[in-house]
N, C-alpha and C positions, 0 to 999 in steps of 0.2 A: 648200507646201500648195496654193497657188492653181493652179499648173500641173497638179497631180494632179487637182484638182476639174474642170478643163477636159477631162481625158481621158475622163470619163464622159459618156455621152449621157443626161443627166438627163431630158430630155423623153421619152425612150422608157421611163422608169421611172414608177411611179405612187405616189401617196400617197392618203389618204382622199378627196381631192377632185379627182383627175385627174392630169395629167402633173406630174412632179416637177421641172420646170425652175426652180422657185423654191428648192429645197433648198440649192444652193450658196450663195445669198445668206444663208440662215439660218445655215449653218455659219460663214460669214465673220462674220456678225453676232454669233455666240456668242463670237467672239474679239475683239470690238470693245472699245476702252477706254471707250466711252460706255455707261454702265449702262442707259440707256433702250433703246438699240439691242440690247444683249444680252438684256434682258428680253423685247422683242418677238420676237427670233429664237428664243429658247427657247420662248416661248408658241406661236409658229407651228409649230415642230417638234412639240411635244407635241400640239397640236390637229389636226395634219394628217398628220404622218409616224408618229405613235404614237397615233393617234386611238382613244380608248376602249380602249387596250391592244393594238390590232391592229398587226401588223408588216407592212410593205410592202416591196417591192423597194428603194425609195428609203431606207428605214430601214436595211436591210442594207448598202446601198452607202455609207451615211454612217459606218458603224462604224470603218473605218480612220482617218477624219478625227477622229472623236470620241476614239478612243484616243490619237491623236497630240496632240490638245489637252490631254487629261488628263495626258499624260506631260510636257508642256512647262511648266516653271515660269513662263514668261513669260505664259501664258494667264491673262487676268483671270477671276476667279471659277471657278477649276478645280473647286471643289466642286460647282458646278451641272452641269458636264460629267460629273463622276463620278456624280452623282445621276441624270442622264439615262441613262448607261450602265447603272447599276444597275436603273433602271426597265425598260429594254429587256431586260436579262438576266432579270429577274424574270418579265416577261411571257412570254418565250419558253420559259424553263425550266418555268414553271407550266403552259404550254399544250402542250409538246411531246408528251406522251403523249395528251392529248385530241385534238389536231389533228395527229397524225402525218402525215396526208395531208389537205389541204383542196382544195376545188375553187374555182377562180377564176371570175369572171363569164363567162369564155369556155368554161367547162367543163373547162379543163385542170387536171390534178392538180399540186399543189405541196406540197413538204415544207419550206416556209419556216420553220416553227417549230423543228423539230428541227435543221435545217441551221444556223439562226441560233444556236441554243443551243450547238451544237458549235463554231461560229466564236467565240462568246463565251468558251467554255472554253479554246480553243486560244490566244487572244490574251492571256490574263492573264499 
């Protein structure tokens, strides 16, 4: 999983507070055996990559890693990973009709909600 994380240019992606170069650390932290590290990683992800239910490019890029963690019996606190995936899925499915097309800060159109909902449906 670490090698796959390094293949993504996280700094070119964003979350609620800017470049998402901190997301790989959160994903790794979610798999930590240390409960405090896991709690902080999940808290950071929820507050920045799923901020107030908004989905960001970094949220979408995280999905394969989150699904892999949820599927791995060795993942500590797999239930928290599944809960995070459910939160992401619920947000995008609830919003996909309302936000079929959204405009980003640069004015570019994005279909991130319906695209992510479709990705979530395909991955199950």
